[in-house]
FIDREN-190833 format. One record per residue (C-alpha): residue number from 1; y, z, x. Coordinates in Angstrom, 1 decimal, m for minus. Layout:
% residues N
NUM	Y	Z	X $
...
//
This chain:
% residues 276
1	9.6	7.5	23.3 $
2	12.3	7.8	21.2 $
3	13.4	8.2	17.2 $
4	13.9	5.0	17.6 $
5	10.3	4.5	18.1 $
6	8.6	6.7	15.3 $
7	11.0	4.6	13.0 $
8	9.2	1.1	13.9 $
9	6.4	2.4	14.1 $
10	6.1	3.7	10.6 $
11	6.5	m0.1	9.5 $
12	10.0	m0.5	7.6 $
13	9.2	m3.5	6.1 $
14	6.2	m2.3	4.4 $
15	8.0	1.4	3.2 $
16	8.5	0.4	m0.3 $
17	4.8	m0.6	m0.4 $
18	4.2	3.0	m1.2 $
19	7.7	4.1	m2.3 $
20	7.6	1.3	m4.8 $
21	4.8	1.9	m6.7 $
22	6.2	5.4	m7.2 $
23	9.4	4.0	m8.7 $
24	7.3	1.7	m10.6 $
25	5.4	5.0	m12.1 $
26	8.8	6.6	m12.6 $
27	9.9	4.2	m14.8 $
28	6.7	3.4	m17.0 $
29	6.1	6.7	m17.3 $
30	9.9	8.1	m18.6 $
31	10.1	7.9	m22.0 $
32	14.5	8.9	m21.5 $
33	16.8	7.8	m18.9 $
34	16.5	11.9	m17.9 $
35	13.3	11.1	m17.1 $
36	14.1	9.0	m14.1 $
37	16.4	11.5	m11.7 $
38	14.1	14.8	m11.4 $
39	13.5	17.0	m8.2 $
40	10.3	16.1	m8.9 $
41	10.5	12.3	m8.7 $
42	13.2	12.5	m5.6 $
43	10.7	14.6	m3.9 $
44	8.0	12.0	m4.4 $
45	10.2	9.1	m4.1 $
46	11.8	10.6	0.0 $
47	7.9	11.8	0.9 $
48	6.5	8.4	0.2 $
49	9.6	6.1	1.3 $
50	9.2	7.7	5.2 $
51	6.5	10.8	6.1 $
52	3.8	8.8	4.1 $
53	4.0	6.3	6.2 $
54	4.7	8.1	9.3 $
55	1.5	9.6	8.4 $
56	m0.9	6.3	7.4 $
57	0.5	4.0	10.5 $
58	0.6	7.0	12.8 $
59	m3.0	7.8	12.1 $
60	m4.2	4.2	12.3 $
61	m2.0	3.6	15.8 $
62	m3.3	6.3	17.1 $
63	m6.8	5.3	16.3 $
64	m6.5	1.9	17.2 $
65	m5.0	2.1	20.7 $
66	m7.6	m0.1	21.8 $
67	m7.9	m2.4	19.4 $
68	m4.1	m2.7	19.5 $
69	m3.8	m3.7	22.8 $
70	m5.2	m7.3	22.8 $
71	m4.0	m7.4	18.8 $
72	m0.4	m10.6	19.2 $
73	0.8	m8.9	15.8 $
74	2.5	m5.6	18.1 $
75	4.3	m7.7	20.0 $
76	7.7	m8.5	18.6 $
77	8.0	m7.2	14.7 $
78	5.5	m3.8	15.1 $
79	5.1	m1.7	18.2 $
80	1.6	m0.8	20.4 $
81	1.0	3.2	20.1 $
82	1.4	3.8	23.7 $
83	0.2	7.4	24.3 $
84	2.2	11.0	24.4 $
85	2.7	13.4	21.9 $
86	5.1	12.9	19.8 $
87	3.3	10.4	17.3 $
88	0.7	13.1	17.0 $
89	3.2	15.7	16.3 $
90	4.8	13.5	13.6 $
91	1.7	12.7	11.9 $
92	0.9	16.7	11.7 $
93	4.5	17.2	10.2 $
94	4.5	14.3	8.0 $
95	1.4	15.9	6.6 $
96	2.5	19.6	6.1 $
97	5.2	17.6	4.4 $
98	3.1	16.5	1.6 $
99	3.6	20.4	0.3 $
100	6.8	20.4	m1.1 $
101	5.8	16.6	m3.4 $
102	2.5	19.3	m4.5 $
103	4.8	22.4	m5.0 $
104	7.2	20.0	m7.5 $
105	4.1	18.3	m9.3 $
106	1.5	19.3	m12.1 $
107	m1.9	20.1	m11.1 $
108	m3.1	17.1	m13.0 $
109	m1.2	15.3	m10.3 $
110	m2.5	17.0	m7.6 $
111	m5.8	15.2	m7.5 $
112	m4.1	11.6	m6.8 $
113	m1.8	13.0	m4.2 $
114	m4.7	14.7	m2.5 $
115	m6.8	11.0	m2.7 $
116	m3.6	9.8	m1.0 $
117	m3.9	12.2	2.1 $
118	m7.3	12.1	2.0 $
119	m8.3	8.3	2.2 $
120	m4.7	7.8	4.3 $
121	m6.5	9.6	7.1 $
122	m10.3	8.6	6.4 $
123	m9.2	4.8	6.9 $
124	m8.1	5.2	10.4 $
125	m9.7	8.6	11.4 $
126	m13.2	9.3	12.7 $
127	m16.0	10.1	11.5 $
128	m15.5	8.2	8.1 $
129	m12.9	5.2	9.9 $
130	m12.8	3.1	6.4 $
131	m11.0	0.2	8.1 $
132	m14.3	m0.6	10.3 $
133	m16.8	m0.4	7.1 $
134	m16.9	m3.6	4.6 $
135	m16.3	m3.8	1.7 $
136	m14.9	0.2	2.1 $
137	m12.3	m0.9	3.8 $
138	m10.9	m3.3	1.0 $
139	m12.3	m1.0	m1.6 $
140	m10.6	2.3	m0.4 $
141	m6.9	0.6	0.3 $
142	m6.5	1.0	m3.6 $
143	m4.6	4.6	m1.4 $
144	m1.2	2.5	m2.2 $
145	m1.3	2.9	m5.6 $
146	m2.4	6.1	m6.0 $
147	1.8	7.7	m5.1 $
148	2.6	5.9	m8.5 $
149	m0.2	7.2	m10.3 $
150	0.9	10.1	m9.8 $
151	4.5	9.6	m10.4 $
152	3.3	8.3	m13.3 $
153	1.1	11.7	m14.1 $
154	4.7	13.6	m13.2 $
155	6.6	12.1	m15.7 $
156	5.0	11.2	m18.6 $
157	2.6	14.2	m18.2 $
158	m0.5	12.0	m19.1 $
159	m2.9	10.1	m17.3 $
160	m2.1	6.7	m17.0 $
161	m3.5	3.7	m18.7 $
162	m6.9	2.9	m16.8 $
163	m6.1	m0.9	m16.8 $
164	m3.4	m0.3	m15.0 $
165	m4.6	1.5	m12.4 $
166	m7.5	m0.7	m11.9 $
167	m5.4	m3.8	m12.0 $
168	m3.2	m2.1	m9.5 $
169	m6.4	m0.8	m7.1 $
170	m7.8	m4.6	m6.8 $
171	m4.1	m5.8	m6.1 $
172	m4.0	m3.4	m3.0 $
173	m7.8	m4.7	m2.3 $
174	m6.3	m8.1	m2.3 $
175	m3.2	m7.1	0.0 $
176	m5.2	m5.2	2.5 $
177	m8.0	m8.5	2.9 $
178	m4.9	m10.6	3.4 $
179	m3.3	m8.8	5.8 $
180	m6.4	m8.5	7.7 $
181	m7.0	m12.2	7.6 $
182	m4.2	m12.4	10.9 $
183	m6.5	m9.7	12.9 $
184	m10.1	m12.0	12.6 $
185	m9.9	m12.9	15.7 $
186	m8.7	m9.8	17.7 $
187	m11.4	m7.4	15.3 $
188	m14.3	m10.0	16.6 $
189	m12.7	m10.0	20.2 $
190	m12.9	m6.1	20.1 $
191	m16.1	m5.7	18.0 $
192	m14.8	m4.5	14.5 $
193	m16.0	m5.2	11.4 $
194	m14.1	m5.8	8.3 $
195	m14.4	m7.3	4.9 $
196	m12.3	m10.2	6.6 $
197	m14.1	m10.2	9.5 $
198	m17.5	m10.8	7.4 $
199	m16.3	m13.3	5.4 $
200	m14.0	m15.4	7.5 $
201	m10.8	m16.9	6.7 $
202	m11.8	m19.4	3.8 $
203	m13.8	m17.1	2.4 $
204	m11.3	m14.2	2.4 $
205	m8.7	m16.5	1.1 $
206	m10.8	m16.9	m2.3 $
207	m11.9	m13.0	m2.5 $
208	m8.1	m12.2	m2.2 $
209	m7.4	m15.0	m4.8 $
210	m10.1	m13.5	m7.3 $
211	m9.1	m10.1	m6.6 $
212	m5.1	m10.7	m7.7 $
213	m6.4	m12.7	m10.7 $
214	m8.2	m10.2	m12.2 $
215	m4.9	m8.0	m11.5 $
216	m3.3	m10.6	m13.5 $
217	m5.7	m10.4	m16.1 $
218	m5.7	m6.8	m16.3 $
219	m2.0	m5.8	m16.3 $
220	m1.5	m9.0	m19.0 $
221	m3.7	m6.9	m21.2 $
222	m1.5	m4.0	m21.4 $
223	1.6	m6.7	m21.5 $
224	1.4	m10.4	m21.0 $
225	4.8	m10.6	m19.6 $
226	3.2	m8.6	m16.5 $
227	0.2	m10.3	m16.3 $
228	2.3	m13.7	m16.0 $
229	4.5	m11.8	m12.8 $
230	1.4	m10.7	m11.3 $
231	m0.2	m14.2	m11.6 $
232	2.2	m15.3	m8.7 $
233	m0.6	m13.6	m6.7 $
234	m3.6	m16.1	m6.9 $
235	m1.1	m19.0	m7.2 $
236	0.1	m17.9	m3.5 $
237	m2.9	m17.4	m1.6 $
238	m4.3	m20.4	m2.7 $
239	m0.9	m22.5	m2.0 $
240	m1.2	m20.9	1.7 $
241	m4.7	m21.6	1.5 $
242	m4.2	m25.4	0.3 $
243	m1.6	m26.0	2.4 $
244	m3.5	m25.1	5.3 $
245	0.0	m22.8	6.6 $
246	m1.0	m20.1	9.4 $
247	m1.8	m17.2	7.6 $
248	0.3	m14.9	10.5 $
249	3.4	m16.5	8.8 $
250	2.5	m16.1	5.6 $
251	1.5	m12.5	6.1 $
252	5.4	m11.6	7.1 $
253	6.4	m13.5	3.6 $
254	5.0	m10.6	1.6 $
255	7.1	m7.8	2.0 $
256	9.7	m10.4	0.8 $
257	7.7	m11.3	m2.2 $
258	5.7	m7.7	m3.0 $
259	9.8	m6.8	m3.2 $
260	11.1	m9.3	m5.6 $
261	7.8	m9.2	m7.1 $
262	8.2	m4.8	m7.5 $
263	11.9	m5.3	m8.5 $
264	11.1	m7.3	m11.2 $
265	8.3	m4.7	m12.6 $
266	10.9	m1.5	m12.0 $
267	13.3	m3.7	m14.3 $
268	10.4	m4.8	m16.8 $
269	10.6	m0.9	m17.0 $
270	14.3	0.4	m16.7 $
271	14.7	m2.0	m19.9 $
272	12.2	0.2	m22.5 $
273	13.6	2.8	m21.2 $
274	17.3	2.0	m21.9 $
275	17.1	m0.3	m24.8 $
276	13.4	0.2	m26.4 $
//
């Protein structure tokens, strides 16, 4: 195995799923341009861009090796864990690299950072292995917004609005279950139970639409413009379901959709910082 394999294992298409919330947290926590690029914000962004993804997906692949042997998603765009010492060593190093972010952030941000580390490991690793305990598999995926909350706290010196945390959390729950829909058949064949396998494809679509609608409402209560932006998600999943588009195909559209929505979300925050 090589470094290129390790990069592919970290899912480059999904790097912004962790680093993006950091950017959002920074811009909405900032009150002046000088708040945007500081040692703390740069360390947070760097850690959640790559090491955190190696940690999250490395643990996942180590403990999912048997399941992934039958998963067609691992052919082409993703790689299968093939054993050896490289991945466990990389996961250990990535966990240790969490110490610099802890060192440069205030103590009030630590629960969010430690929460990410705890949930990131417990999601895939025994004894909890939350990914096989619906609905905890879905609920635990709020871990994706925790880097953003930590970044907000670091910059603003205060906790973010509850509606923002709640909205981001249910958004992540929907994104997790949507991404699990293509795995329904392989997971059932392997005897793995998830929120998606328990609900089945059609009801899983409805679950995602409901969670995304709640996210849009939560953000809309903070700012109607943010609510309108987040309304893209429930509308999109309804269109996918009604158009009978293959979810395995639609799944790969979402990194681009999330990047565009995240960029607009971030630009809205930057406009506030620079132009009040």
